[in-house]
C-alpha positions in Angstrom: 4.6 -3.2 23.7 1.5 -3.4 26.2 -0.2 -0.2 26.1 -2.1 2.1 23.7 0.3 4.8 24.5 3.6 2.8 23.8 2.0 1.7 20.5 1.1 5.3 19.6 4.6 6.3 20.5 6.2 3.6 18.4 3.9 4.6 15.4 4.7 8.3 15.7 8.3 7.5 16.1 8.3 5.3 12.8 6.7 8.3 10.9 9.1 10.9 12.2 12.1 8.7 11.5 10.9 7.3 8.1 10.7 3.7 9.7 8.5 0.7 9.4 5.5 1.0 11.9 5.3 -1.7 14.6 1.7 -2.7 13.4 1.6 -3.3 9.6 -1.3 -3.2 7.4 -1.4 -6.9 7.2 -1.7 -6.9 10.9 -4.6 -4.5 10.7 -6.3 -6.6 8.2 -5.9 -9.8 10.5 -7.7 -7.7 13.3 -10.4 -6.6 11.0 -10.9 -10.4 10.0 -11.1 -11.5 13.6 -13.6 -9.0 14.6 -15.8 -9.6 11.4 -15.5 -13.3 12.1 -16.7 -12.8 15.8 -19.6 -10.6 14.6 -20.8 -13.4 12.1 -20.2 -16.0 14.5 -22.4 -14.4 17.0 -25.2 -13.6 14.5 -25.4 -16.9 13.0 -24.5 -19.1 16.1 -21.8 -21.0 14.3 -18.1 -21.4 14.3 -16.3 -19.1 11.7 -13.1 -20.6 10.1 -10.3 -18.3 9.5 -7.5 -18.7 6.9 -4.1 -19.8 8.1 -1.5 -17.2 7.7 0.1 -18.4 4.5 -3.5 -18.6 2.8 -4.2 -15.2 4.4 -1.2 -13.4 2.9 -1.9 -14.8 -0.5 -5.4 -13.4 -0.5 -4.2 -10.1 0.8 -1.3 -10.2 -1.9 -3.8 -10.6 -4.6 -6.1 -7.8 -3.4 -3.3 -5.1 -3.8 -1.0 -4.2 -6.5 2.8 -3.7 -6.0 2.3 0.0 -5.9 0.1 -0.2 -2.8 2.6 -2.4 -1.0 5.5 -0.2 -2.1 3.7 2.8 -0.7 3.1 0.9 2.8 
């Protein structure tokens, strides 16, 4: 998927067909984490270390209970 239009179509199709969307909640959280790291790096002038994928998922899993993930 390369375009916003394709992503939106896939997202709408997932909703209409009761399927998993192509972009998950964790994908969104990763994007936010990267954007925040860019902002903080720019304002502080120093590198920001991101968690690796395994550590990252553990952090997110601890932030939300099972009911939250079941609803996703």
